DSSP file (Angstrom, degrees, kcal/mol; ACC not computed):
  #  RESIDUE AA STRUCTURE BP1 BP2  ACC     N-H-->O    O-->H-N    N-H-->O    O-->H-N    TCO  KAPPA ALPHA  PHI   PSI    X-CA   Y-CA   Z-CA
    1    1 A M     >        0   0    0      0, 0.0     4,-2.0     0, 0.0     5,-0.2   0.000 360.0 360.0 360.0 -40.2    0.0    0.0    0.0
    2    2 A K  H  >  +     0   0    0      1,-0.2     4,-2.1     2,-0.2     5,-0.2   0.884 360.0  52.4 -63.5 -37.7    2.8    2.3    0.9
    3    3 A N  H  > S+     0   0    0      1,-0.2     4,-2.3     2,-0.2    -1,-0.2   0.872 107.4  52.3 -65.0 -37.5    4.4    1.7   -2.6
    4    4 A L  H  > S+     0   0    0      2,-0.2     4,-2.1     1,-0.2    -2,-0.2   0.906 108.9  49.6 -65.3 -41.6    1.1    2.6   -4.3
    5    5 A W  H  X S+     0   0    0     -4,-2.0     4,-1.9     2,-0.2    -2,-0.2   0.912 111.8  48.0 -64.1 -43.3    0.9    5.9   -2.4
    6    6 A V  H  X S+     0   0    0     -4,-2.1     4,-2.3     1,-0.2    -2,-0.2   0.895 110.4  52.5 -64.2 -40.7    4.5    6.8   -3.3
    7    7 A L  H  X S+     0   0    0     -4,-2.3     4,-2.3     1,-0.2    -1,-0.2   0.892 108.8  49.9 -62.9 -40.1    3.8    5.9   -7.0
    8    8 A M  H  X S+     0   0    0     -4,-2.1     4,-2.1     2,-0.2    -1,-0.2   0.889 110.8  49.2 -66.4 -39.7    0.7    8.2   -7.0
    9    9 A V  H  X S+     0   0    0     -4,-1.9     4,-1.8     2,-0.2    -2,-0.2   0.919 112.2  47.9 -65.7 -43.9    2.7   11.1   -5.6
   10   10 A V  H  X S+     0   0    0     -4,-2.3     4,-1.9     1,-0.2    -2,-0.2   0.911 112.1  49.9 -64.0 -42.4    5.5   10.6   -8.1
   11   11 A C  H  X S+     0   0    0     -4,-2.3     4,-1.9     1,-0.2    -1,-0.2   0.884 107.9  53.3 -64.5 -38.7    2.9   10.4  -11.0
   12   12 A S  H  X S+     0   0    0     -4,-2.1     4,-0.8     1,-0.2    -1,-0.2   0.883 111.2  45.9 -66.6 -36.2    1.2   13.6   -9.9
   13   13 A F  H  < S+     0   0    0     -4,-1.8    -1,-0.2     1,-0.2    -2,-0.2   0.833 114.1  48.9 -72.5 -32.1    4.4   15.5   -9.9
   14   14 A A  H  < S+     0   0    0     -4,-1.9    -2,-0.2     1,-0.2    -1,-0.2   0.782 104.2  59.8 -77.8 -27.0    5.4   14.1  -13.2
   15   15 A S  H  < S+     0   0    0     -4,-1.9     2,-0.3    -5,-0.2    -1,-0.2   0.744 117.3  13.8 -78.0 -22.7    2.1   14.9  -14.9
   16   16 A C  S  < S-     0   0    0     -4,-0.8    -1,-0.1    -3,-0.2     3,-0.1  -0.954  75.1-114.8-145.4 165.0    2.2   18.7  -14.3
   17   17 A N    >   -     0   0    0     -2,-0.3     3,-1.3     1,-0.1    -3,-0.1  -0.825  27.4-179.8-104.8  96.0    4.7   21.2  -13.3
   18   18 A P  T 3  S+     0   0    0      0, 0.0    -1,-0.1     0, 0.0    -5,-0.0   0.573  75.9  66.5 -73.4  -7.2    3.6   22.6   -9.9
   19   19 A F  T 3  S+     0   0    0     -3,-0.1     2,-0.6     2,-0.1    -2,-0.0   0.468  78.3  92.4 -95.3  -1.2    6.6   25.0   -9.8
   20   20 A V  S <  S-     0   0    0     -3,-1.3    -3,-0.0     4,-0.0     2,-0.0  -0.831  73.6-135.9 -94.9 125.0    5.5   27.2  -12.7
   21   21 A S     >  -     0   0    0     -2,-0.6     4,-2.0     1,-0.1     5,-0.1  -0.258  19.5-112.7 -75.6 164.7    3.4   30.2  -11.6
   22   22 A K  H  > S+     0   0    0      1,-0.2     4,-2.6     2,-0.2     5,-0.2   0.862 118.0  56.5 -64.4 -35.9    0.3   31.3  -13.4
   23   23 A E  H  > S+     0   0    0      2,-0.2     4,-2.8     1,-0.2    -1,-0.2   0.913 106.8  48.4 -62.5 -43.0    2.1   34.5  -14.5
   24   24 A E  H  > S+     0   0    0      2,-0.2     4,-2.1     1,-0.2    -1,-0.2   0.905 112.3  48.7 -64.7 -40.9    4.8   32.5  -16.2
   25   25 A K  H  X S+     0   0    0     -4,-2.0     4,-2.1     2,-0.2    -2,-0.2   0.918 112.5  48.7 -64.0 -42.9    2.2   30.3  -17.9
   26   26 A T  H  X S+     0   0    0     -4,-2.6     4,-2.6     1,-0.2    -2,-0.2   0.928 110.9  49.4 -62.5 -46.3    0.3   33.4  -19.0
   27   27 A M  H  X S+     0   0    0     -4,-2.8     4,-2.7     1,-0.2    -1,-0.2   0.875 109.0  53.2 -61.8 -37.7    3.4   35.1  -20.4
   28   28 A E  H  X S+     0   0    0     -4,-2.1     4,-2.0     2,-0.2    -1,-0.2   0.914 110.8  46.5 -63.9 -42.6    4.3   31.9  -22.3
   29   29 A L  H  X S+     0   0    0     -4,-2.1     4,-2.2     2,-0.2    -2,-0.2   0.903 112.8  49.7 -65.6 -41.5    0.8   31.9  -23.9
   30   30 A V  H  X S+     0   0    0     -4,-2.6     4,-2.6     2,-0.2    -2,-0.2   0.926 110.6  49.9 -63.2 -44.8    1.1   35.6  -24.7
   31   31 A N  H  X S+     0   0    0     -4,-2.7     4,-1.9     1,-0.2    -1,-0.2   0.887 109.6  51.1 -62.3 -39.4    4.5   35.2  -26.3
   32   32 A Q  H  X S+     0   0    0     -4,-2.0     4,-1.2     2,-0.2    -1,-0.2   0.909 111.3  48.5 -63.4 -41.5    3.3   32.3  -28.4
   33   33 A E  H  X S+     0   0    0     -4,-2.2     4,-0.9     1,-0.2     3,-0.3   0.903 109.8  52.1 -64.5 -42.0    0.4   34.5  -29.6
   34   34 A L  H  < S+     0   0    0     -4,-2.6     3,-0.5     1,-0.2    -1,-0.2   0.867 107.2  52.6 -63.4 -37.1    2.7   37.4  -30.4
   35   35 A L  H  < S+     0   0    0     -4,-1.9    -1,-0.2     1,-0.2    -2,-0.2   0.816 110.3  48.3 -67.7 -29.9    5.0   35.1  -32.5
   36   36 A Q  H  < S+     0   0    0     -4,-1.2    -1,-0.2    -3,-0.3    -2,-0.2   0.605  89.9 105.5 -86.3 -12.3    2.0   33.9  -34.5
   37   37 A M  S  < S-     0   0    0     -4,-0.9     2,-1.0    -3,-0.5     3,-0.0  -0.430  72.1-129.3 -73.3 140.7    0.7   37.4  -35.2
   38   38 A D    >   -     0   0    0      1,-0.1     3,-1.0    -2,-0.1    -1,-0.1  -0.802  24.7-175.8 -87.9 102.8    1.1   39.0  -38.7
   39   39 A W  T 3  S+     0   0    0     -2,-1.0    -1,-0.1     1,-0.2    -2,-0.0   0.481  72.3  72.3 -82.0  -2.7    2.6   42.4  -37.8
   40   40 A N  T 3  S+     0   0    0      2,-0.0     2,-0.3    -3,-0.0    -1,-0.2   0.506  96.3  55.8 -89.7  -4.2    2.5   43.6  -41.4
   41   41 A T    <   -     0   0    0     -3,-1.0     2,-0.3     0, 0.0    -3,-0.0  -0.889  68.6-149.0-124.7 157.9   -1.3   44.0  -41.4
   42   42 A I        -     0   0    0     -2,-0.3    98,-0.2     1,-0.1     3,-0.1  -0.849  14.3-140.7-120.0 159.9   -3.7   45.9  -39.2
   43   43 A D  S    S+     0   0    0     96,-2.5     2,-0.4    -2,-0.3    97,-0.2   0.826  90.3  21.4 -87.3 -35.0   -7.3   45.1  -38.3
   44   44 A N  B    S-A  139   0A   0     95,-1.8    95,-2.0    16,-0.0    -1,-0.3  -1.000  78.7-128.5-136.5 135.1   -8.6   48.7  -38.6
   45   45 A Y        -     0   0    0     -2,-0.4    91,-0.1    93,-0.2    16,-0.0  -0.324  43.6 -84.0 -72.6 160.0   -7.1   51.6  -40.5
   46   46 A P        -     0   0    0      0, 0.0     2,-0.4     0, 0.0    -1,-0.1  -0.405  55.7-145.3 -59.1 145.1   -6.6   55.0  -38.7
   47   47 A L  E     -C  136   0B   0     89,-1.9    89,-3.1    90,-0.1     2,-0.2  -0.953  14.1-148.5-126.4 136.0   -9.8   56.8  -38.8
   48   48 A F  E >   -C  135   0B   0     -2,-0.4     3,-1.8    87,-0.2    87,-0.2  -0.537  41.9-103.5 -83.7 163.4  -10.8   60.5  -39.2
   49   49 A Y  T 3  S+     0   0    0     85,-0.6     4,-0.1     1,-0.3    -1,-0.1   0.735 122.1  59.4 -63.2 -20.3  -14.0   61.5  -37.4
   50   50 A T  T 3  S+     0   0    0      2,-0.1    -1,-0.3    13,-0.1     2,-0.2   0.592  90.6  88.4 -83.1 -10.4  -15.8   61.5  -40.8
   51   51 A C  S <  S-     0   0    0     -3,-1.8     2,-0.6     1,-0.0     9,-0.1  -0.621  82.7-116.6 -91.7 149.6  -15.0   57.8  -41.4
   52   52 A D    >   -     0   0    0     -2,-0.2     3,-1.3     1,-0.1    11,-0.1  -0.743  15.1-159.4 -88.3 117.8  -17.3   55.0  -40.2
   53   53 A E  T 3  S+     0   0    0     -2,-0.6    -1,-0.1     1,-0.3     7,-0.1   0.668  92.3  56.4 -71.9 -15.1  -15.6   52.8  -37.6
   54   54 A T  T 3  S+     0   0    0      6,-0.0    -1,-0.3     2,-0.0     3,-0.1   0.461  86.4 107.2 -93.2  -1.1  -18.1   50.0  -38.3
   55   55 A A  S <  S-     0   0    0     -3,-1.3    -4,-0.0     1,-0.1     5,-0.0  -0.198  82.2 -87.4 -69.9 166.4  -17.2   49.9  -42.0
   56   56 A T     >  -     0   0    0      1,-0.1     4,-2.4   -12,-0.0     5,-0.2  -0.238  40.7-104.9 -67.8 165.0  -15.2   47.1  -43.6
   57   57 A K  H  > S+     0   0    0      1,-0.2     4,-2.2     2,-0.2   -12,-0.2   0.890 122.7  50.8 -59.3 -40.9  -11.4   47.4  -43.5
   58   58 A E  H  > S+     0   0    0      2,-0.2     4,-2.3     1,-0.2    -1,-0.2   0.907 110.1  49.0 -65.4 -42.3  -11.4   48.2  -47.3
   59   59 A E  H  > S+     0   0    0      1,-0.2     4,-2.4     2,-0.2    -2,-0.2   0.876 110.6  51.6 -64.8 -37.3  -14.0   51.0  -46.8
   60   60 A Q  H  X S+     0   0    0     -4,-2.4     4,-2.6     2,-0.2    -2,-0.2   0.909 109.4  50.3 -64.1 -42.1  -11.9   52.4  -43.9
   61   61 A R  H  X S+     0   0    0     -4,-2.2     4,-2.8     2,-0.2     5,-0.2   0.931 111.4  47.9 -61.3 -46.2   -8.8   52.4  -46.1
   62   62 A V  H  X S+     0   0    0     -4,-2.3     4,-2.8     2,-0.2     5,-0.2   0.921 112.8  48.1 -62.0 -45.2  -10.7   54.2  -48.8
   63   63 A C  H  X S+     0   0    0     -4,-2.4     4,-2.3     2,-0.2    -1,-0.2   0.923 112.6  49.0 -61.7 -44.8  -12.1   56.8  -46.4
   64   64 A F  H  X S+     0   0    0     -4,-2.6     4,-2.1     1,-0.2    -2,-0.2   0.938 114.6  44.5 -59.7 -49.0   -8.6   57.3  -44.8
   65   65 A E  H  X S+     0   0    0     -4,-2.8     4,-2.8     1,-0.2     5,-0.2   0.899 112.1  52.3 -65.2 -41.5   -7.0   57.8  -48.2
   66   66 A D  H  X S+     0   0    0     -4,-2.8     4,-2.6    -5,-0.2    -1,-0.2   0.909 109.7  49.3 -61.6 -42.2   -9.8   60.1  -49.5
   67   67 A E  H  X S+     0   0    0     -4,-2.3     4,-2.3    -5,-0.2    -1,-0.2   0.913 112.6  47.8 -63.6 -42.7   -9.5   62.3  -46.5
   68   68 A L  H  X S+     0   0    0     -4,-2.1     4,-2.8     2,-0.2     5,-0.2   0.946 113.5  46.5 -62.9 -48.5   -5.7   62.6  -46.9
   69   69 A V  H  X S+     0   0    0     -4,-2.8     4,-2.8     1,-0.2     5,-0.2   0.919 112.9  50.1 -61.3 -44.4   -5.9   63.3  -50.6
   70   70 A S  H  X S+     0   0    0     -4,-2.6     4,-2.3    -5,-0.2    -1,-0.2   0.912 112.2  47.5 -60.2 -43.8   -8.6   65.9  -50.1
   71   71 A H  H  X S+     0   0    0     -4,-2.3     4,-2.4    -5,-0.2    -2,-0.2   0.925 113.4  47.0 -65.3 -45.5   -6.5   67.6  -47.3
   72   72 A F  H  X S+     0   0    0     -4,-2.8     4,-2.9     2,-0.2     5,-0.2   0.920 112.0  51.0 -62.5 -43.7   -3.3   67.6  -49.4
   73   73 A S  H  X S+     0   0    0     -4,-2.8     4,-2.0    -5,-0.2    -2,-0.2   0.928 111.4  47.6 -60.5 -45.3   -5.2   69.0  -52.5
   74   74 A K  H  X S+     0   0    0     -4,-2.3     4,-1.2    -5,-0.2    -1,-0.2   0.925 113.8  47.6 -61.7 -44.9   -6.7   71.8  -50.4
   75   75 A T  H  X S+     0   0    0     -4,-2.4     4,-0.7     1,-0.2     3,-0.4   0.923 112.2  48.3 -63.8 -45.2   -3.4   72.7  -48.8
   76   76 A L  H  < S+     0   0    0     -4,-2.9     3,-0.5     1,-0.2     5,-0.4   0.822 107.1  56.4 -68.4 -30.5   -1.5   72.7  -52.1
   77   77 A R  H  < S+     0   0    0     -4,-2.0    -1,-0.2    -5,-0.2    -2,-0.2   0.816  99.7  60.8 -68.4 -29.1   -4.2   74.8  -53.8
   78   78 A E  H  < S+     0   0    0     -4,-1.2     2,-0.4    -3,-0.4    -1,-0.2   0.770  99.9  64.6 -68.7 -25.2   -3.7   77.5  -51.1
   79   79 A F  S  < S-     0   0    0     -4,-0.7     2,-1.3    -3,-0.5     0, 0.0  -0.806  81.9-134.8-102.0 141.7    0.0   77.9  -52.1
   80   80 A E        +     0   0    0     -2,-0.4     2,-0.3     2,-0.0    -3,-0.1  -0.658  31.1 179.6 -96.9  79.9    0.9   79.2  -55.5
   81   81 A F        -     0   0    0     -2,-1.3     2,-0.5    -5,-0.4    37,-0.1  -0.601  15.1-150.4 -79.0 140.4    3.6   76.9  -56.6
   82   82 A T        -     0   0    0     35,-0.4     2,-0.4    -2,-0.3    75,-0.1  -0.961  14.2-176.6-115.7 122.4    5.1   77.5  -60.0
   83   83 A I        -     0   0    0     -2,-0.5    75,-0.3    73,-0.1     3,-0.1  -0.954  32.7-109.1-117.5 135.9    6.5   74.6  -62.0
   84   84 A E    >   -     0   0    0     -2,-0.4     3,-1.5     1,-0.1    73,-0.1  -0.291  48.5 -90.2 -59.3 144.5    8.2   75.0  -65.3
   85   85 A P  T 3  S+     0   0    0      0, 0.0    -1,-0.1     0, 0.0     3,-0.1  -0.232 110.7  27.7 -57.5 143.4    6.1   73.8  -68.3
   86   86 A G  T 3  S+     0   0    0      1,-0.2     2,-0.7    -3,-0.1    -2,-0.1   0.445  89.2 121.3  87.1  -0.4    6.6   70.1  -69.2
   87   87 A I    <   +     0   0    0     -3,-1.5    70,-0.7    -4,-0.1     2,-0.5  -0.871  30.8 171.2-103.3 118.6    7.7   69.0  -65.7
   88   88 A D  E     +D  156   0C   0     -2,-0.7     2,-0.3    68,-0.2    68,-0.2  -0.994  14.3 167.9-120.8 127.5    5.6   66.3  -64.1
   89   89 A S  E     -D  155   0C   0     66,-2.6    66,-3.8    -2,-0.5     2,-0.4  -0.946  27.0-143.1-141.3 157.9    6.9   64.9  -61.0
   90   90 A T  E     -D  154   0C   0     -2,-0.3     2,-0.3    64,-0.2    64,-0.2  -0.988  11.4-167.0-125.4 129.9    5.9   62.7  -58.0
   91   91 A A  E     -D  153   0C   0     62,-2.8    62,-3.2    -2,-0.4     2,-0.5  -0.860  12.0-145.2-108.8 149.7    7.0   63.2  -54.4
   92   92 A Y  E     -DE 152 109C   0     17,-2.8    17,-3.1    -2,-0.3     2,-0.6  -0.970   5.0-155.2-119.0 128.8    6.5   60.6  -51.8
   93   93 A V  E     -DE 151 108C   0     58,-2.9    58,-2.4    -2,-0.5     2,-0.6  -0.904   6.9-164.5-104.8 123.0    5.6   61.5  -48.2
   94   94 A V  E     +DE 150 107C   0     13,-3.2    12,-2.8    -2,-0.6    13,-1.9  -0.933  23.6 154.2-108.9 122.0    6.6   58.9  -45.6
   95   95 A F  E     -DE 149 105C   0     54,-2.3    54,-3.1    -2,-0.6     2,-0.4  -0.948  33.5-134.3-145.8 164.2    5.0   59.4  -42.2
   96   96 A V  E     -DE 148 104C   0      8,-2.5     8,-2.3    -2,-0.3     2,-0.6  -0.961   3.3-154.6-121.8 137.1    3.9   57.5  -39.1
   97   97 A I  E     -DE 147 103C   0     50,-2.7    50,-2.3    -2,-0.4    41,-0.2  -0.964  30.3-147.3-104.9 115.0    0.7   57.7  -37.2
   98   98 A D    >   -     0   0    0      4,-2.8     3,-1.8    -2,-0.6    40,-0.2  -0.029  31.0 -85.6 -79.2-176.8    1.6   56.7  -33.7
   99   99 A K  T 3  S+     0   0    0      1,-0.3    -1,-0.1    45,-0.2    46,-0.0   0.677 129.4  49.9 -63.5 -19.0   -0.5   54.8  -31.0
  100  100 A L  T 3  S-     0   0    0      2,-0.1    -1,-0.3    36,-0.1    35,-0.1   0.441 121.1-104.4 -98.8  -1.7   -2.0   58.1  -29.9
  101  101 A G  S <  S+     0   0    0     -3,-1.8    34,-0.4     1,-0.3     2,-0.3   0.583  73.6 142.4  88.7  11.2   -3.0   59.3  -33.4
  102  102 A K        -     0   0    0     32,-0.1    -4,-2.8     1,-0.0     2,-0.4  -0.644  44.7-133.1 -86.6 143.7   -0.1   61.8  -33.7
  103  103 A I  E     -E   97   0C   0     -2,-0.3     2,-0.4    -6,-0.2    -6,-0.2  -0.800  21.1-177.4-102.4 137.4    1.6   62.2  -37.0
  104  104 A R  E     -E   96   0C   0     -8,-2.3    -8,-2.5    -2,-0.4     2,-0.4  -0.984  21.9-136.6-133.2 122.4    5.3   62.3  -37.5
  105  105 A V  E     +E   95   0C   0     -2,-0.4   -10,-0.3   -10,-0.2     3,-0.1  -0.643  21.4 178.9 -78.5 127.8    6.9   62.9  -40.9
  106  106 A L  E     -     0   0C   0    -12,-2.8     2,-0.3    -2,-0.4   -11,-0.2   0.823  62.1 -15.9 -94.7 -41.1    9.8   60.6  -41.6
  107  107 A D  E     -E   94   0C   0    -13,-1.9   -13,-3.2     2,-0.0     2,-0.5  -0.989  42.8-147.7-163.0 151.4   10.9   61.6  -45.1
  108  108 A I  E     -E   93   0C   0     -2,-0.3     2,-0.6   -15,-0.2   -15,-0.2  -0.939  22.7-157.8-126.2 107.9    9.7   63.5  -48.2
  109  109 A E  E     +E   92   0C   0    -17,-3.1   -17,-2.8    -2,-0.5     2,-0.3  -0.755  28.0 150.6 -89.7 120.6   11.2   61.8  -51.3
  110  110 A K        -     0   0    0     -2,-0.6   -19,-0.1   -19,-0.2     2,-0.1  -0.970  40.9-110.9-147.0 159.7   11.4   64.2  -54.2
  111  111 A D     >  -     0   0    0     -2,-0.3     4,-1.8   -21,-0.2     3,-0.4  -0.358  39.8 -98.8 -88.1 174.4   13.4   64.8  -57.3
  112  112 A I  H  > S+     0   0    0      1,-0.2     4,-2.9     2,-0.2     5,-0.2   0.792 118.1  63.7 -64.4 -30.7   15.7   67.8  -57.9
  113  113 A A  H  > S+     0   0    0      2,-0.2     4,-2.4     1,-0.2     5,-0.3   0.916 105.6  44.5 -62.2 -43.0   13.1   69.6  -60.0
  114  114 A I  H  > S+     0   0    0     -3,-0.4     4,-2.6     2,-0.2     7,-0.2   0.930 114.1  50.1 -65.7 -44.7   10.8   69.9  -57.0
  115  115 A L  H  < S+     0   0    0     -4,-1.8    -2,-0.2     1,-0.2    -1,-0.2   0.906 114.7  43.9 -60.7 -42.9   13.6   70.9  -54.8
  116  116 A D  H  < S+     0   0    0     -4,-2.9    -2,-0.2     1,-0.2    -1,-0.2   0.913 122.8  34.9 -68.7 -43.8   14.8   73.6  -57.2
  117  117 A Q  H  < S+     0   0    0     -4,-2.4   -35,-0.4     1,-0.2    -2,-0.2   0.719 129.6  29.6 -89.0 -21.7   11.4   75.1  -58.1
  118  118 A M    ><  +     0   0    0     -4,-2.6     3,-2.1    -5,-0.3     4,-0.3  -0.567  59.7 165.6-137.4  72.5    9.7   74.7  -54.7
  119  119 A P  T 3  S+     0   0    0      0, 0.0     3,-0.4     0, 0.0     4,-0.3   0.749  80.5  56.0 -62.7 -21.7   12.2   74.9  -51.9
  120  120 A E  T 3> S+     0   0    0      1,-0.2     4,-2.1     2,-0.1     5,-0.2   0.366  77.2 102.9 -89.8   6.1    9.4   75.4  -49.4
  121  121 A F  H <> S+     0   0    0     -3,-2.1     4,-2.6     1,-0.2     5,-0.2   0.905  77.5  51.1 -56.6 -48.0    7.6   72.1  -50.4
  122  122 A D  H  > S+     0   0    0     -3,-0.4     4,-2.8    -4,-0.3    -1,-0.2   0.918 111.1  48.3 -58.4 -44.9    8.8   70.1  -47.4
  123  123 A G  H  > S+     0   0    0     -4,-0.3     4,-2.5     2,-0.2    -1,-0.2   0.894 111.9  48.9 -63.5 -40.7    7.5   72.7  -45.0
  124  124 A V  H  X S+     0   0    0     -4,-2.1     4,-2.3     2,-0.2    -2,-0.2   0.931 114.1  45.2 -65.3 -45.8    4.2   73.0  -46.7
  125  125 A I  H  X S+     0   0    0     -4,-2.6     4,-2.3     2,-0.2    -2,-0.2   0.923 114.0  49.0 -65.5 -44.5    3.7   69.2  -46.7
  126  126 A T  H  X S+     0   0    0     -4,-2.8     4,-2.2    -5,-0.2    -2,-0.2   0.932 113.3  46.9 -61.0 -45.9    4.8   68.8  -43.1
  127  127 A Q  H  X S+     0   0    0     -4,-2.5     4,-1.3    -5,-0.2    -1,-0.2   0.878 109.5  55.4 -63.0 -37.6    2.5   71.6  -42.0
  128  128 A S  H  < S+     0   0    0     -4,-2.3     3,-0.3     1,-0.2    -1,-0.2   0.921 109.1  46.3 -61.3 -44.8   -0.3   70.1  -44.0
  129  129 A L  H >< S+     0   0    0     -4,-2.3     3,-1.4     1,-0.2    -1,-0.2   0.903 111.4  51.5 -64.4 -40.8    0.0   66.7  -42.2
  130  130 A K  H 3< S+     0   0    0     -4,-2.2    -1,-0.2     1,-0.3    -2,-0.2   0.722 106.4  55.5 -71.2 -19.2    0.2   68.3  -38.8
  131  131 A S  T 3< S+     0   0    0     -4,-1.3    -1,-0.3    -3,-0.3    -2,-0.2   0.331  79.7 123.5 -95.4   8.2   -2.9   70.3  -39.5
  132  132 A L  S <  S-     0   0    0     -3,-1.4     3,-0.1    -4,-0.1   -29,-0.1  -0.313  72.5 -98.9 -61.6 150.2   -5.0   67.2  -40.3
  133  133 A P        -     0   0    0      0, 0.0    -1,-0.1     0, 0.0    -2,-0.0  -0.203  62.7 -62.7 -62.2 166.4   -8.1   66.7  -38.1
  134  134 A E        -     0   0    0     -3,-0.1   -85,-0.6     1,-0.1     2,-0.4  -0.187  56.5-156.3 -54.9 139.7   -7.8   64.3  -35.2
  135  135 A I  E     -C   48   0B   0    -34,-0.4   -87,-0.2   -87,-0.2    -1,-0.1  -0.971  12.3-138.9-123.3 133.3   -7.1   60.7  -36.2
  136  136 A D  E     -C   47   0B   0    -89,-3.1   -89,-1.9    -2,-0.4   -35,-0.1  -0.772  38.1-112.6 -83.7 135.9   -7.8   57.6  -34.2
  137  137 A P        -     0   0    0      0, 0.0   -90,-0.1     0, 0.0     9,-0.1  -0.128  33.9 -89.8 -67.5 165.0   -4.9   55.2  -34.5
  138  138 A A  E     - B   0 145A   0      7,-0.7     7,-2.3   -41,-0.2     2,-0.4  -0.292  43.3-134.9 -66.3 158.4   -4.9   51.9  -36.4
  139  139 A L  E     -AB  44 144A   0    -95,-2.0   -96,-2.5     5,-0.2   -95,-1.8  -0.949  20.2-174.2-123.5 142.1   -5.9   48.8  -34.4
  140  140 A K  E >  S- B   0 143A   0      3,-2.3     3,-1.7    -2,-0.4   -98,-0.1  -0.969  86.4 -16.4-131.0 115.2   -4.4   45.4  -34.2
  141  141 A K  T 3  S-     0   0    0     -2,-0.4    -1,-0.1     1,-0.3   -99,-0.0   0.848 129.0 -55.9  56.0  35.9   -6.4   42.9  -32.1
  142  142 A G  T 3  S+     0   0    0      1,-0.2    -1,-0.3   -98,-0.0    -3,-0.0   0.482 115.5 116.3  79.9   3.0   -8.2   45.9  -30.6
  143  143 A I  E <  S-B  140   0A   0     -3,-1.7    -3,-2.3     1,-0.0    -1,-0.2  -0.894  72.1-113.3-107.9 130.8   -5.0   47.5  -29.5
  144  144 A P  E     -B  139   0A   0      0, 0.0     2,-0.3     0, 0.0    -5,-0.2  -0.394  42.2-177.7 -61.4 134.6   -3.8   50.9  -30.9
  145  145 A V  E     -B  138   0A   0     -7,-2.3    -7,-0.7   -47,-0.2     2,-0.2  -0.941  29.5-106.7-133.5 154.9   -0.7   50.5  -33.0
  146  146 A A        -     0   0    0     -2,-0.3     2,-0.4    -9,-0.1   -48,-0.2  -0.578  36.3-163.9 -77.2 143.1    1.7   52.8  -34.9
  147  147 A T  E     -D   97   0C   0    -50,-2.3   -50,-2.7    -2,-0.2     2,-0.4  -0.988  10.0-144.8-133.6 143.0    1.4   52.6  -38.7
  148  148 A K  E     -D   96   0C   0     -2,-0.4     2,-0.3   -52,-0.2   -52,-0.2  -0.875  18.4-172.8-108.4 136.8    3.7   53.8  -41.4
  149  149 A F  E     -D   95   0C   0    -54,-3.1   -54,-2.3    -2,-0.4     2,-0.4  -0.935  16.7-164.9-128.9 151.4    2.5   55.2  -44.7
  150  150 A R  E     +D   94   0C   0     -2,-0.3   -56,-0.2   -56,-0.2    -2,-0.0  -0.928  20.4 179.6-134.2 108.6    4.1   56.3  -48.0
  151  151 A I  E     -D   93   0C   0    -58,-2.4   -58,-2.9    -2,-0.4     2,-0.3  -0.887  21.6-128.7-116.2 142.9    1.8   58.3  -50.1
  152  152 A P  E     -D   92   0C   0      0, 0.0     2,-0.5     0, 0.0   -60,-0.2  -0.623  11.4-162.8 -87.4 145.6    2.5   59.8  -53.6
  153  153 A I  E     -D   91   0C   0    -62,-3.2   -62,-2.8    -2,-0.3     2,-0.5  -0.967  13.4-154.5-124.3 112.9    1.8   63.5  -54.4
  154  154 A V  E     -D   90   0C   0     -2,-0.5     2,-0.5   -64,-0.2   -64,-0.2  -0.768   6.9-162.9 -93.4 126.2    1.8   64.0  -58.2
  155  155 A L  E     -D   89   0C   0    -66,-3.8   -66,-2.6    -2,-0.5     2,-0.4  -0.937   6.9-174.0-112.9 127.7    2.7   67.5  -59.4
  156  156 A H  E     -D   88   0C   0     -2,-0.5     2,-0.3   -68,-0.2   -68,-0.2  -0.935  19.3-132.8-119.3 141.8    1.8   68.6  -62.9
  157  157 A S              0   0    0    -70,-0.7   -73,-0.1    -2,-0.4   -71,-0.1  -0.664 360.0 360.0 -87.9 151.1    2.7   71.8  -64.7
  158  158 A N              0   0    0    -75,-0.3    -1,-0.1    -2,-0.3   -74,-0.1   0.428 360.0 360.0 -96.6 360.0    0.0   73.7  -66.5
């Protein structure tokens, strides 16, 4: 009988690890989930107050892009940029919307023609982004996340 009792105690210790805390088990599960997550996609796009948060992801993307394009167009129309005839150029604005919905410009990629003819272009674009209406950040699994964007601005001469 004593041997049976010892065998049961040994089996109970071998079947589970009583020395691992609940916190350690939880952290292990969280780490496994984080490794399986696709960090290159988001569940919800950043949203302006005019966009519908219950819309599909594609509809949210379209609304976000439309608001940005509309804002840039309005800002660029306010400034009288002069481009030499025959010059069509594209600039790319690289920016981040952080977890709080704040915008930070990382880079403005442009060719020499834009730089020569519109030296104030970077300042205008940066100011335009900073004057955007409030933005709710993108979401991943319901958690606000920072997102990086690269958008083109096509400039045509008249």
